[in-house]
N, C-alpha and C positions, 0 to 999 in steps of 0.2 A: 485314466490319468496320462498314459503314454500318448494318446491321441492329442490331448490338450497340450502336452509339452511339445509335441511335434508341430502343432499349429502355431504355438507361441514362437518357436524357433523359426518357422517359415515366415511369419509376419515380421519378426525382427530382422531376418535376412533381407526381406523385401525393402523394409524401411532403411536399412543400412545401404543397400544397393542404390535406392533412390537418392539418399543423402550424398553418396559418392558421386553419382551422376550430376547432382546439383552443384557440388563443389567443382567438378571438372568443367561444367558449363560456365560457371561464374569466372573461373580462371581463364577460359578461352575468350569469354566476353571481354575480360580485362585486357588481354593481349590484342584483340581486335580494336578495342578503343584506343590503345596506344598507337596503332597505325593511323587512325583518324587524328589523334593529337599531334603527331609529327607533321602531318600535312597542314593542320590548322596553325601550328606554331610557325611553320615556314611562311605562311601568308601574313601572320602577325609581324614577322620580321620584315617582310616586304613592305607592308603598309607603313611601318615606322622607318623604312629605308635603313635597316641595320644589316646591310649586305656588303659593305665595303671591305670588311675584314672577315675572312673565313672563320676566324676564331669566334666571332659572334654567332656563327651558325654551326659550330663544331658538334653540337648535340642534336643536330637536325639532319645535316647532309654529310655524306661520307667524305667529300672533298670538293674543291672548287671546279672540278671537271664534270659535274653531274649533267650539265646540258649537252645534248647531242648535236649542237650547232656551235660554230666558232664564236669567239667574242669574249669580252670580259664578263666575269661572273656577275658583278653588280649591274652592268648594262643589260645582261640577259634577264636578270630579275625584274628590272624596270620594264623591259619590253614585254615580258610575260604578263605583268600586271596590266599594262596598257592594252595589250591585245585582248585580254579577258574582259576588261571593262568595255571595250569596243564590241566584242562578241555579244555580250549580254546587255548592251545598251544602257550602261550605268555611267553616269557622269561624275559621281562623287564616290571615291573608293572607301571613304570612312563610313558610308551607309550601306555597304554591301555585306552579304553573309555568304560564307563559303559552305557548300554542301559537298561532302565527300561521298564518292560512289565506288566502293571496293568491288573488284570483279567477283569475289566470293567471300564467304566466311572462312577465315584462316583456321586450319586444324593441323597441328604438328603430325608428322609422319604420313599424313594424307596429302598435304601441300608441301612444297619445298620452302626454302627460306625467303623466296621472293613473292611479292604480290603486287599486281598492277592496280593502280588507283586512278579513277577519273574524278573530275570536279565540275561543279557548276556554280555560278554566282547568282544571287537573288538580292533584290532590293526590298527589304521587309516593308518599307513604306508604300511600295507600289503594289504589294500583294494584299490589297483590301479585297473584300468579298466581291465587289463589283468588278474588280480588275480581272477576275478569273474568267470572265466572259469575253475579254478582249482577244482579238485574233493576232496571231503572229508573235506571241510572246516566246522568247528564246529561252527555253528551260532545259533543253537536252544537255547532258553532261559532255565534256570533252573526255572521251573514254581513254583509259590507259595512258594518261598524261604523265603519271609518275610510276616509277618502280620503287617500292619500299622494301628494304632487305633487313632481315633479322640476323644480327651478328653479335655473338657473345651475349645473347639475351637482351639485346637492345635494337630497336627499330630505327633505321636511318634511311633517308632518301638517297638512293644509289644512282638514279638516272631520271632525267626530265626529258621527255620525248617531244621535242618541238618539230623536228625535221619532217615527220610524216603526219603531223597533227593538222586539224583545220585552222590552227592559229598561224601557221608558218607564213602565209601571204601577208597577214597583218604585221607580224614580227619583222619581216624583211622591209616592208614599206616604212614602218615606224623607225627602224634602224637608220634607214636612209634620211629620214626627216628629223632625226635627233639633233644633228649638227652641233655636237659638243665643241668642235673646233671653231665654230662661229663665235663662241663666247670666251673660250679659254684655250690657249695653246702653250706648249712648252718647247723651248729651244735651248738645248744645253742646260745650263744652270738657271736660265731665266724663264719665268712664268709670265705670259702675256695675257692680260684680261682686257678683252675688247669692250667698248662702251655698250651698255645694256639699257634699253628703255622698256619699262614695264608699265602697262596700262592697268593699274590696280583696280580700276572700276570695272573693266570688262574682261579681265583675265579669267580663263576657265579653270576648273579644278584639274583638268588634265595638264594644262600648261603649267599650273603650279607644281604638279608632280615633276614635270620635266625640269623646271628651273631649280627646284629643290635638289634634284639629283645633280644637276650641273654645279650648284654651289657646294654640295658635299664633295663632289669630285675635285673641285678646286681645293677644298680644305685638305683632302687626302694628298693631293699633289704637293701642297705646302708642307704638310707634316712629314712626308717621306723624302722631301728634297734634302740633298746633302748627306743622306745616309748611305 
């Protein structure tokens, strides 16, 4: 009888230990999924161009100085999107899928409160079975593009590393070619909108993104004027 009791206690102990490990793993998996969610949410904001007010991104980024390069937050968000679309040869941002590549599985007390995250873009429509045999498809992630930090139990993007990334050349070139001043300028209390001609038949998706940014920039200038 004692042997049976010991066996039962041993089995129950093993089951409880396994149950505890499962709970811990599920909890950690949830925390790691939150990291992915923060990065996904950031790009959802970018795709809908909700980056002119840092309040729109307060639950995603720590502050407006997350980029390690100079420039306006909204402009850097646009340039990051354009550079990624160029890198992965995607012409329509609405059709791309973000893939998050964490440097490791985050575990408290083993890892600190920071974790580096890379990303890649894929066009689901292009990833048919036959396309897997095409050469030169750019699928490698941009490693360590983001640093996501856990503060007070919440994950936020604390830094976006463009300066030393493979995207920096594209970002610099795109910044020079944005030419916001060619469309709208501000002189004192006056906002000057230059004549714009848009070829609606031949305009590309990328040009649409640029123009949409410029028009929203104009709207922000109007809203903040006189304040």
